[in-house]
Structures are given as C-alpha cells and as structure tokens.
Short mmCIF file of the C-alpha atoms (twelve columns), coordinates in Angstrom:
data_MODEL
# 
_entry.id   MODEL 
# 
loop_
_atom_site.group_PDB 
_atom_site.id 
_atom_site.type_symbol 
_atom_site.label_atom_id 
_atom_site.label_alt_id 
_atom_site.label_comp_id 
_atom_site.label_asym_id 
_atom_site.label_seq_id 
_atom_site.Cartn_x 
_atom_site.Cartn_y 
_atom_site.Cartn_z 
_atom_site.pdbx_PDB_model_num 
ATOM 1  C CA . GLY A 1  -21.802 26.535  18.991 1 
ATOM 2  C CA . ASP A 2  -25.555 27.093  19.523 1 
ATOM 3  C CA . SER A 3  -24.981 29.227  22.582 1 
ATOM 4  C CA . LYS A 4  -22.195 31.292  21.006 1 
ATOM 5  C CA . VAL A 5  -23.131 31.866  17.353 1 
ATOM 6  C CA . ALA A 6  -26.607 33.082  16.417 1 
ATOM 7  C CA . ALA A 7  -26.384 31.581  12.918 1 
ATOM 8  C CA . ILE A 8  -25.710 28.115  14.360 1 
ATOM 9  C CA . SER A 9  -28.593 28.491  16.790 1 
ATOM 10 C CA . ALA A 10 -30.933 29.593  13.991 1 
ATOM 11 C CA . ALA A 11 -29.813 26.734  11.747 1 
ATOM 12 C CA . SER A 12 -30.501 24.244  14.549 1 
ATOM 13 C CA . ILE A 13 -34.016 25.593  14.984 1 
ATOM 14 C CA . LEU A 14 -34.702 25.464  11.239 1 
ATOM 15 C CA . ALA A 15 -33.339 21.923  10.979 1 
ATOM 16 C CA . LYS A 16 -35.478 20.699  13.878 1 
ATOM 17 C CA . THR A 17 -38.561 22.398  12.454 1 
ATOM 18 C CA . ALA A 18 -37.973 20.792  9.051  1 
ATOM 19 C CA . ARG A 19 -37.366 17.375  10.634 1 
ATOM 20 C CA . ASP A 20 -40.524 17.641  12.744 1 
ATOM 21 C CA . GLU A 21 -42.549 18.494  9.631  1 
ATOM 22 C CA . LEU A 22 -41.070 15.536  7.763  1 
ATOM 23 C CA . MET A 23 -41.914 13.240  10.681 1 
ATOM 24 C CA . LEU A 24 -45.534 14.457  10.608 1 
ATOM 25 C CA . GLN A 25 -45.707 13.674  6.884  1 
ATOM 26 C CA . LEU A 26 -44.195 10.235  7.476  1 
ATOM 27 C CA . HIS A 27 -46.705 9.648   10.261 1 
ATOM 28 C CA . GLU A 28 -49.509 10.132  7.732  1 
ATOM 29 C CA . GLN A 29 -47.933 7.480   5.480  1 
ATOM 30 C CA . TYR A 30 -46.865 5.108   8.281  1 
ATOM 31 C CA . PRO A 31 -49.213 5.705   11.239 1 
ATOM 32 C CA . LEU A 32 -48.326 2.414   12.948 1 
ATOM 33 C CA . TYR A 33 -44.889 3.749   13.874 1 
ATOM 34 C CA . GLY A 34 -46.009 6.873   15.779 1 
ATOM 35 C CA . PHE A 35 -43.638 9.338   14.106 1 
ATOM 36 C CA . ALA A 36 -45.899 12.258  15.125 1 
ATOM 37 C CA . ASP A 37 -45.128 11.496  18.762 1 
ATOM 38 C CA . HIS A 38 -41.465 10.472  18.863 1 
ATOM 39 C CA . LYS A 39 -40.273 12.277  15.697 1 
ATOM 40 C CA . GLY A 40 -38.003 9.356   14.822 1 
ATOM 41 C CA . TYR A 41 -36.013 9.434   18.037 1 
ATOM 42 C CA . PRO A 42 -35.278 6.058   19.660 1 
ATOM 43 C CA . THR A 43 -37.965 6.157   22.330 1 
ATOM 44 C CA . ALA A 44 -39.361 3.027   23.938 1 
ATOM 45 C CA . ALA A 45 -42.533 3.509   21.869 1 
ATOM 46 C CA . HIS A 46 -40.546 3.703   18.616 1 
ATOM 47 C CA . ILE A 47 -38.574 0.546   19.432 1 
ATOM 48 C CA . ALA A 48 -41.797 -1.247  20.411 1 
ATOM 49 C CA . ALA A 49 -43.427 -0.238  17.108 1 
ATOM 50 C CA . LEU A 50 -40.420 -1.537  15.177 1 
ATOM 51 C CA . ARG A 51 -40.633 -4.864  16.990 1 
ATOM 52 C CA . GLU A 52 -44.394 -5.114  16.515 1 
ATOM 53 C CA . HIS A 53 -44.677 -3.960  12.894 1 
ATOM 54 C CA . GLY A 54 -41.220 -4.686  11.505 1 
ATOM 55 C CA . VAL A 55 -38.885 -2.364  9.670  1 
ATOM 56 C CA . SER A 56 -40.322 -0.158  6.916  1 
ATOM 57 C CA . GLU A 57 -38.520 0.987   3.785  1 
ATOM 58 C CA . ILE A 58 -38.017 4.426   5.319  1 
ATOM 59 C CA . HIS A 59 -36.180 3.246   8.410  1 
ATOM 60 C CA . ARG A 60 -32.479 3.991   8.471  1 
ATOM 61 C CA . ARG A 61 -30.540 0.726   8.281  1 
ATOM 62 C CA . SER A 62 -27.656 2.191   10.295 1 
ATOM 63 C CA . PHE A 63 -29.986 2.797   13.277 1 
ATOM 64 C CA . LYS A 64 -28.879 0.120   15.759 1 
ATOM 65 C CA . PRO A 65 -32.379 -1.180  16.696 1 
ATOM 66 C CA . VAL A 66 -33.257 -1.473  12.989 1 
ATOM 67 C CA . ARG A 67 -29.985 -3.219  12.198 1 
ATOM 68 C CA . GLU A 68 -30.529 -5.645  15.079 1 
ATOM 69 C CA . LEU A 69 -34.026 -6.490  13.821 1 
ATOM 70 C CA . LEU A 70 -32.819 -7.008  10.258 1 
ATOM 71 C CA . PHE A 71 -29.651 -8.887  11.149 1 
ATOM 72 C CA . PRO A 72 -30.108 -10.581 14.527 1 
ATOM 73 C CA . LEU A 73 -27.003 -12.033 16.109 1 
ATOM 74 C CA . PRO A 74 -27.001 -15.817 16.481 1 
ATOM 75 C CA . PRO A 75 -27.487 -17.079 20.033 1 
ATOM 76 C CA . ALA A 76 -24.292 -17.274 22.083 1 
ATOM 77 C CA . GLY A 77 -22.909 -20.643 22.853 1 
# 
C-alpha cells in the first residue's frame, strides 16, 4: 500500500517518526539497552543487552527473545 496510496505512505512515515522518538525517550530511561541505536528492533546488540541486563518492565513479553529469557525451555533429553 505504501507505494500506491499517499495516505498510507504518510501514515507509515509518521508512525516510524513517533516510534523513533519514543525509543529515544526510552533510551534516556533505560540506557543499558541501547534503544537510541536499534530503536527496539531485534538486532544482535539488542539481544545481547537483554541477555546481559535482563528483561525490563517495558519489554514486550510476546517478543520471542524476551519470552525465551523469561521462560526458558527445559533441556532436551
């Protein structure tokens, strides 16, 4: 839709801009997680920060790496 409807394209830009601003604010509150750099996307740096510092109250529990840290599967066998 972005390439065909100007309103969808504009909404996408506004949503990304708002998300980026929120991530900068969260970075100020939670600098250990690097939100200013990865903007909450599952980069290697974000996953490493989760493993090193644990899950914060703002992390989405449905995000697979967060879920796996909170509820690790028992070892196979």
